[in-house]
C-alpha positions in Angstrom: -9.3 -25.3 -44.3 -6.7 -22.7 -43.8 -9.3 -20.0 -44.3 -11.5 -21.4 -41.6 -8.7 -21.8 -39.1 -8.1 -18.1 -38.6 -11.8 -17.5 -38.2 -12.2 -19.5 -35.0 -9.0 -18.1 -33.6 -10.2 -14.5 -34.1 -13.6 -15.4 -32.6 -12.0 -17.2 -29.6 -9.5 -14.3 -29.1 -12.4 -11.9 -29.4 -14.3 -13.8 -26.7 -11.2 -14.0 -24.7 -10.7 -10.3 -24.9 -14.4 -9.8 -23.9 -13.9 -12.1 -20.9 -10.7 -10.3 -19.9 -12.4 -6.9 -20.3 -15.4 -8.1 -18.2 -13.0 -9.6 -15.7 -11.1 -6.3 -15.6 -14.4 -4.4 -15.2 -15.3 -6.8 -12.4 -11.9 -6.4 -10.7 -12.2 -2.6 -10.8 -15.0 -2.2 -8.2 -13.5 -5.0 -6.1 -10.3 -3.1 -5.6 -12.1 -0.6 -3.5 -13.3 -3.3 -1.1 -10.8 -6.1 -1.1 -11.7 -9.3 0.8 -9.6 -9.8 3.9 -7.1 -11.3 4.6 -4.9 -10.1 1.8 -1.6 -12.0 1.5 1.5 -10.4 0.0 4.1 -13.0 -1.0 7.2 -13.0 -3.1 6.7 -13.4 -6.8 6.6 -16.9 -8.2 9.6 -15.9 -10.3 11.7 -16.1 -7.1 11.5 -19.9 -7.4 13.7 -19.7 -10.4 16.6 -19.2 -8.0 16.0 -22.7 -6.6 17.2 -24.7 -9.7 20.2 -22.3 -9.9 21.1 -23.0 -6.3 20.7 -26.7 -7.0 23.1 -26.4 -9.9 25.7 -24.6 -7.8 25.2 -27.3 -5.0 25.7 -30.0 -7.6 28.9 -28.5 -8.9 30.2 -27.9 -5.3 29.2 -31.4 -4.1 30.8 -32.9 -7.3 34.2 -31.7 -6.2 34.0 -33.4 -2.9 30.8 -35.1 -1.8 32.1 -35.9 1.6 32.9 -32.3 2.4 30.4 -30.4 0.4 27.4 -32.8 0.2 25.6 -30.7 2.7 25.1 -28.0 0.1 22.2 -29.9 -1.4 20.2 -28.7 1.6 20.5 -25.1 0.6 18.1 -25.2 -2.4 15.5 -26.8 -0.2 15.9 -24.2 2.5 15.7 -21.5 -0.2 12.4 -22.9 -1.5 11.0 -23.1 2.0 12.1 -19.5 2.8 10.5 -18.2 -0.4 7.2 -19.9 0.5 7.3 -18.8 4.1 7.9 -15.0 4.1 4.8 -13.0 3.7 2.8 -10.0 5.0 -0.9 -10.6 5.7 -3.3 -7.7 6.0 -6.2 -8.4 8.3 -9.0 -6.4 9.8 -7.0 -6.1 13.0 -3.7 -5.1 11.5 -0.7 -6.8 9.9 0.6 -10.3 10.4 4.2 -10.3 9.4 5.9 -13.7 8.8 9.7 -13.4 8.5 12.5 -15.8 8.3 12.6 -16.9 11.9 9.4 -15.7 13.4 6.0 -14.0 13.1 4.6 -10.8 14.6 1.1 -9.2 14.7 1.0 -5.4 14.5 -2.3 -3.7 15.3 -3.4 -0.7 13.1 -3.2 1.6 16.2 0.5 0.8 16.5 1.4 1.8 13.0 2.5 5.4 12.5 3.6 5.1 8.8 5.8 3.3 6.3 9.5 3.8 5.6 10.9 3.1 2.1 14.7 3.1 1.9 16.6 3.0 -1.4 17.7 -0.6 -1.3 16.3 -1.9 1.9 13.0 -3.5 2.8 9.8 -1.7 3.4 9.3 -1.1 7.1 6.3 -0.2 9.2 7.2 2.6 11.6 5.4 2.1 14.9 4.2 4.8 17.3 7.1 3.9 19.7 9.5 4.8 16.9 10.6 1.2 16.3 10.1 -0.4 13.0 9.0 -3.8 11.7 10.2 -5.2 8.3 7.3 -6.0 5.9 8.4 -8.9 3.8 7.2 -9.1 0.2 5.8 -5.6 0.2 7.2 -3.2 -2.5 6.3 0.3 -3.5 4.2 -1.0 -6.4 2.0 -2.9 -3.8 0.9 0.3 -2.1 -2.4 0.7 -4.0 -3.4 -2.9 -3.0 -2.1 -2.4 0.5 -4.0 0.9 0.9 -7.2 -0.8 -0.4 -6.8 -3.8 1.9 -6.0 -1.5 4.9 -9.3 0.4 4.2 -7.3 3.6 3.8 -5.3 3.3 7.1 -2.2 3.3 4.9 -2.5 6.1 2.3 -2.0 5.4 -1.4 0.6 7.9 -2.8 -0.3 7.1 -6.4 -3.9 8.1 -5.8 -2.8 11.3 -3.9 -0.5 12.2 -6.9 -3.4 11.6 -9.4 -5.7 13.8 -7.3 -3.1 16.5 -7.1 -2.6 16.5 -10.9 -6.3 16.8 -11.6 
């Protein structure tokens, strides 16, 4: 029995690797033409902060429920905020949903992107103002470039082309 157990595992892992290889092969051509709208959100790992905030609220409220009971609202607000902020790439431009509002930015208004060392990514507009792009990181640039149909250049592709 123990000899037969590894055999199905290896065949199932082999079929799983074939499925992942075919899925990766299918995903490769699709990256050139991503379906719009493309939504950029915070990682699901951000939700791990909610139980930590709940623990802190429980400790604080445990000291004085009458004065610090309101702290139980903070983990709920944190979860809503994590779920709310996003940047959506559409055919017309970017739809940016921030903490307190949303804004649509047309492709014609965007002059470029600004990456600061510790700050958020910002879209620099033609009138030299900037719009914060929530949930966009430097690693998202290839997907953002593909979703924007090349309107936002991909520096990774440019570097790869320069090396070859």
